[in-house]
C-alpha positions as CSV (number, residue, x, y, z in Angstrom):
1,M,-63.8,11.3,19.6
2,T,-64.2,9.0,22.6
3,P,-61.4,6.9,24.0
4,R,-63.0,3.8,22.6
5,Q,-63.1,5.3,19.2
6,R,-59.5,6.4,19.4
7,K,-58.6,2.8,20.5
8,F,-60.5,1.5,17.5
9,C,-58.6,3.8,15.1
10,D,-55.3,2.9,16.6
11,E,-56.1,-0.8,16.3
12,Y,-57.3,-0.3,12.8
13,L,-54.0,1.4,11.8
14,I,-52.2,-1.7,13.1
15,S,-54.3,-4.4,11.5
16,G,-56.2,-2.8,8.7
17,N,-59.2,-4.9,9.8
18,A,-62.2,-3.0,11.1
19,T,-63.9,-6.0,12.8
20,D,-60.7,-7.0,14.7
21,A,-60.1,-3.3,15.6
22,A,-63.7,-3.0,17.0
23,I,-63.3,-6.1,19.1
24,K,-59.9,-5.0,20.5
25,A,-61.3,-1.6,21.2
26,G,-63.9,-3.2,23.5
27,Y,-67.0,-3.3,21.2
28,S,-69.2,-6.4,21.3
29,P,-67.9,-9.2,19.1
30,K,-71.5,-9.8,17.9
31,T,-71.8,-6.3,16.4
32,A,-68.1,-5.7,15.7
33,K,-68.4,-5.9,11.9
34,Q,-71.2,-3.4,11.8
35,T,-69.6,-1.1,14.4
36,G,-66.3,-1.2,12.5
37,S,-68.0,-0.2,9.3
38,E,-69.9,2.6,11.0
39,N,-66.7,3.9,12.7
40,L,-64.9,4.0,9.4
41,A,-67.7,6.0,7.9
42,K,-67.6,8.8,10.6
43,P,-65.8,11.8,9.2
44,D,-63.8,12.7,12.3
45,L,-62.5,9.1,12.7
46,K,-61.8,8.8,9.0
47,A,-59.8,12.1,9.2
48,Y,-57.8,10.9,12.2
49,I,-57.0,7.6,10.5
50,E,-55.9,9.4,7.3
51,T,-53.7,11.8,9.3
52,E,-52.0,9.0,11.2
53,L,-51.5,7.0,8.0
54,E,-49.8,10.0,6.5
55,K,-47.5,10.3,9.5
56,L,-46.6,6.6,9.2
57,H,-45.8,7.0,5.5
58,S,-43.7,10.1,6.1
59,A,-41.7,8.4,8.9
60,K,-40.9,5.3,6.7
61,I,-40.0,7.1,3.5
62,A,-36.7,8.9,3.2
63,D,-37.0,12.5,2.0
64,A,-34.4,14.3,-0.2
65,E,-32.5,15.8,2.7
66,E,-32.1,12.4,4.4
67,V,-30.8,10.9,1.1
68,M,-28.4,13.7,0.6
69,K,-27.1,13.4,4.2
70,Y,-26.5,9.7,3.7
71,L,-24.8,10.1,0.4
72,T,-22.6,12.8,1.9
73,S,-21.6,10.6,4.8
74,V,-20.7,7.8,2.4
75,M,-18.7,10.2,0.1
76,R,-16.7,11.6,3.1
77,G,-15.9,8.1,4.4
78,E,-18.0,8.6,7.6
79,H,-20.2,5.5,6.9
80,T,-19.1,1.9,7.6
81,E,-20.6,-1.4,6.6
82,E,-20.5,-4.8,8.3
83,I,-18.8,-7.6,6.5
84,P,-18.5,-11.3,7.6
85,I,-15.0,-12.7,8.3
86,L,-14.4,-16.4,8.6
87,C,-12.7,-17.2,11.9
88,G,-12.2,-21.0,11.4
89,D,-14.2,-24.0,12.2
90,G,-17.1,-22.7,10.0
91,C,-17.9,-19.7,12.2
92,Q,-18.1,-16.1,11.1
93,E,-17.7,-12.8,12.8
94,L,-19.0,-9.5,11.7
95,T,-16.5,-6.6,11.5
96,Q,-16.9,-3.0,10.5
97,K,-15.2,-1.8,7.4
98,E,-15.1,1.7,5.8
99,V,-16.8,1.9,2.4
100,G,-14.5,1.5,-0.5
101,A,-13.4,4.0,-3.1
102,K,-16.0,2.8,-5.6
103,E,-18.9,3.5,-3.2
104,R,-17.5,6.9,-2.3
105,L,-17.1,7.8,-5.9
106,K,-20.7,6.7,-6.7
107,A,-22.0,8.8,-3.8
108,A,-20.1,11.8,-5.1
109,E,-21.5,11.2,-8.6
110,L,-25.1,11.0,-7.4
111,I,-24.6,14.2,-5.4
112,G,-23.1,15.9,-8.4
113,K,-26.0,14.7,-10.6
114,R,-28.5,16.1,-8.1
115,Y,-26.9,19.5,-8.3
116,G,-26.4,19.5,-12.0
117,M,-22.6,19.6,-11.8
118,F,-22.0,17.3,-14.8
119,T,-24.0,18.7,-17.6
120,D,-22.8,17.8,-21.1
121,K,-25.3,20.0,-22.9
122,V,-25.0,23.7,-22.6
123,G,-28.3,25.5,-23.0
124,V,-28.1,28.6,-25.1
125,E,-31.2,30.6,-25.4
126,R,-31.3,33.5,-27.7
127,A,-33.8,35.2,-30.0
128,V,-33.3,34.4,-33.6
129,P,-34.8,36.8,-36.1
130,V,-37.0,35.3,-38.8
131,I,-37.1,37.1,-42.1
132,I,-39.9,36.3,-44.6
133,T,-39.5,37.5,-48.1
134,G,-42.1,37.9,-50.7
135,D,-42.7,35.6,-53.8
136,D,-41.4,38.3,-56.2
137,Q,-37.8,37.3,-55.3
138,L,-38.3,33.6,-56.3
139,E,-37.2,32.6,-59.8
140,D,-39.2,30.2,-61.9
C-alpha cells in the first residue's frame, strides 16, 4: 500500500465518501470519483479499511468487562455524578455527589443477575423411568 493509498483509506474512514477521500489524499479532482471507486475495490485497501473500522467499533462499544467494572464502582460508591445547584441570581453551579442508595442497589441487582445469584427456579434434572404396559391389562 502506498502512502497516498493509506491517506485515501484514512480519509475514507473519516468521511465515508470515496470521492472526497481521493481528493484529500492528493488524487486529481477530475478523476477522484473513479479513483475512489477503484481504490475501494482493491482487496488490500478494502481489508485495511475493514480492519480499521473494526477497531473503531471495538473502541466505541463497551465490552462485558467494562460494564461490570462500572457497575461494581457504582455499587461500591466509588462513582460520583454531577448535579446542578442554584446559587442565586439565576446561575447554576455543578457539584459532585455520590450516587444514591437506589442506584447502588440497582447496580448490585444487575451484577447479581449477571452471575445468576437470584434464581427463583431450581433446575432438577433426573432420569424418570417410563413403563409401558400391554393392552391385556386394560378393561373394556
